[in-house]
C-alpha positions in Angstrom: -19.3 9.6 -11.2 -16.5 8.7 -8.9 -13.5 11.0 -8.7 -10.3 9.4 -10.1 -7.4 9.5 -7.6 -4.8 7.5 -9.5 -4.6 6.7 -13.2 -1.7 4.6 -14.6 -1.6 4.4 -18.4 0.7 2.0 -20.4 3.3 1.8 -17.7 6.5 0.0 -18.7 9.5 -0.5 -16.5 12.8 -2.1 -17.7 15.9 -3.0 -15.6 18.6 -3.2 -18.2 17.3 -5.7 -20.7 14.7 -7.1 -18.3 11.1 -5.8 -18.9 9.5 -6.0 -15.4 6.3 -4.2 -16.3 5.0 -4.5 -19.9 2.5 -1.7 -20.5 -0.2 -1.9 -17.8 -3.2 0.3 -17.1 -5.0 0.7 -13.8 -7.0 3.2 -12.0 -8.2 3.8 -8.4 -11.2 6.0 -7.6 -11.9 8.0 -4.5 -12.9 5.8 -1.5 -12.1 2.5 -3.3 -10.0 -0.4 -1.9 -8.3 -1.8 -5.1 -6.0 -4.8 -4.9 -3.3 -6.0 -7.2 -2.7 -9.7 -6.8 -0.3 -12.1 -8.5 2.6 -14.4 -8.0 6.1 -13.4 -6.9 8.0 -11.6 -9.7 4.8 -10.5 -11.5 5.8 -6.8 -11.3 3.5 -5.7 -8.4 6.1 -4.0 -6.2 7.8 -2.5 -9.2 4.4 -0.9 -10.2 4.0 0.7 -6.7 7.6 2.0 -6.7 7.0 3.5 -10.2 3.9 5.3 -8.8 5.9 6.7 -5.9 9.1 7.5 -7.8 11.2 5.3 -5.6 12.6 2.9 -8.3 16.4 2.6 -8.7 17.9 3.6 -12.0 15.8 2.0 -14.7 13.7 3.0 -17.8 10.1 4.0 -17.0 7.6 4.8 -19.7 3.9 5.6 -19.7 1.9 8.1 -17.8 0.8 8.3 -14.2 -1.7 10.9 -12.9 -2.4 11.4 -9.1 -5.3 13.7 -8.2 -5.5 14.7 -11.9 -1.9 15.9 -12.1 0.9 14.2 -14.1 3.5 12.9 -11.6 6.5 12.8 -14.0 9.4 14.6 -12.4 7.6 14.8 -9.0 9.8 13.7 -6.1 8.6 11.1 -3.7 9.0 13.8 -1.0 6.5 16.0 -2.8 4.1 13.2 -3.3 4.0 12.7 0.5 3.2 16.4 0.8 0.3 15.8 -1.7 -1.0 13.1 0.7 0.2 9.9 -1.1 1.7 7.5 1.5 3.2 4.0 1.1 3.8 1.2 3.5 6.7 -0.6 1.7 7.4 -4.3 1.5 9.5 -5.2 4.5 7.9 -2.3 6.5 10.9 0.1 6.5 10.5 1.4 10.0 13.2 3.7 11.5 14.9 1.0 13.6 16.9 3.3 15.8 13.9 5.5 16.6 11.2 4.8 19.2 7.7 4.0 18.2 6.6 7.5 19.2 9.3 9.1 17.1 8.4 6.9 14.1 4.8 8.1 14.4 6.0 11.8 14.6 8.0 11.2 11.4 4.9 10.1 9.7 3.4 13.5 10.5 6.4 15.6 9.4 4.4 17.3 6.6 1.9 18.5 9.2 2.2 21.4 11.8 -1.1 20.9 13.7 0.5 19.8 17.0 -2.9 19.1 18.8 -4.1 17.1 15.8 -0.9 15.1 15.6 -1.1 14.2 19.3 -4.7 13.2 18.9 -3.8 11.0 15.9 -1.0 9.3 17.9 -3.6 8.4 20.6 -6.0 7.2 17.9 -3.6 4.7 16.5 -2.4 3.7 19.9 -6.1 2.8 20.5 -6.2 0.7 17.3 -2.8 -0.9 18.1 -2.6 -1.2 21.9 0.7 -3.1 21.6 2.3 0.0 20.2 1.1 2.1 23.1 2.6 -0.4 25.6 6.0 0.0 23.9 5.8 3.7 22.9 9.4 4.4 24.1 10.9 1.1 22.7 13.2 1.2 19.6 11.3 0.1 16.5 14.1 -2.3 15.6 13.4 -4.4 18.6 9.8 -5.1 17.7 8.4 -8.3 16.2 7.5 -8.4 12.5 3.8 -8.0 13.2 4.4 -5.0 15.5 6.6 -3.4 12.9 3.9 -3.8 10.4 1.4 -2.1 12.7 3.8 0.7 13.2 4.5 1.2 9.5 0.8 1.4 8.8 0.1 3.8 11.7 3.1 5.9 10.6 1.7 6.2 7.0 -1.7 7.0 8.3 -0.3 9.9 10.4 0.1 11.8 7.1 -3.7 11.8 6.5 -3.2 10.2 3.1 -5.7 10.7 0.2 -4.2 7.5 -1.2 -2.5 4.7 0.8 -0.3 2.2 -1.0 0.2 -1.1 0.9 2.9 -3.5 -0.4 2.6 -7.0 0.9 1.4 -6.1 4.5 0.8 -9.7 5.5 4.2 -11.0 4.4 6.0 -13.1 7.0 3.3 -12.7 9.7 1.6 -15.2 11.8 -2.1 -16.1 10.9 -3.4 -14.2 13.9 -1.4 -11.1 13.0 -2.5 -11.3 9.4 -6.1 -11.2 10.6 -5.4 -8.2 12.7 -3.7 -6.3 9.8 -6.6 -7.0 7.5 -9.1 -6.0 10.1 -7.3 -2.6 10.2 -7.2 -2.4 6.4 -10.9 -2.9 6.2 -11.5 -0.3 9.0 -9.3 2.2 7.3 -11.1 1.6 4.0 -14.5 2.0 5.8 -13.3 5.5 7.0 -13.2 6.5 3.3 -9.4 6.4 2.8 -8.5 5.2 -0.7 -6.2 2.2 -0.8 -4.2 0.3 -3.4 -3.2 -3.0 -1.9 -0.5 -5.3 -3.3 -0.9 -8.7 -1.6 0.0 -12.3 -2.1 -2.8 -13.6 0.2 -5.2 -13.4 -2.7 -8.2 -14.7 -0.7 -8.0 -12.0 2.0 -7.2 -9.3 -0.5 -10.2 -10.1 -2.7 -12.5 -10.4 0.3 -11.5 -6.9 1.5 -11.3 -5.1 -1.9 -13.9 -3.5 -4.1 -12.0 -4.1 -7.3 -9.0 -6.2 -8.3 -6.3 -6.5 -10.9 -4.4 -9.7 -11.5 -0.8 -9.3 -12.7 1.3 -12.0 -14.3 4.8 -11.6 -15.8 4.5 -7.8 -16.0 1.0 -7.7 -17.5 -2.5 -7.2 -16.2 -4.2 -10.4 -17.2 -7.6 -9.8 -15.5 -9.5 -7.0 -13.8 -13.0 -6.5 -12.3 -15.1 -6.8 -9.2 -13.1 -8.4 -6.4 -16.0 -10.5 -5.1 -16.7 -11.9 -8.6 -13.0 -12.9 -8.8 -13.3 -15.0 -5.7 -15.6 -17.3 -7.7 -13.7 -17.2 -11.0 -12.3 -20.7 -11.8 -9.0 -19.3 -13.2 -8.4 -17.2 -10.1 -9.3 -20.1 -7.9 -6.9 -22.4 -9.6 -4.0 -20.0 -9.8 -4.2 -18.0 -6.6 -6.7 -19.5 -4.2 -5.5 -23.1 -4.2 -8.9 -24.4 -5.2 
């Protein structure tokens, strides 16, 4: 039986009178790549922010368990210490820090200097562009380069669960392919991933399981490969 890493039960999120998430359930097991797909405004990003405790003032109901522990009242800082990392929508790099400094920030919960240095070299190998620009300010990078940096920075924390929010947004087709190649490789290394993504085709091709979200509700869930052939998914999200 697979070990459960994340369990979300009856999650509801309301901003004032607007119910953004309407009582969803989802779970992610150890080693899985699970994707959450849906149109803009479906509640996907709100769900990730609820999991990480990074929502603005709003009403959050339901239960969330990470590594078997209830996360209510746990700060986002402590979740990072517990090896939960997120690459936010819009990347969120430290623009006035260099690439090297951004990567060191990703490892701030660690104190194994040799291991940190080895990991920086590891991600420089995966993303050669970052190595070429190691001393460059992150704010001067292209969108694709910033996405590479944001992913490498999150992976520096050695996450047990990696949350990715719209990693392909605004990127060129070539860069999107590169980012998804890295996502597949990270998953193959056994790192558990919850991926929110508007490019439903690439997300479903990469994932083991999938949830479809629409207007704050999970409307479908199951094997990701099966969903690629589902007529309703094809019509709504794959343009077929």
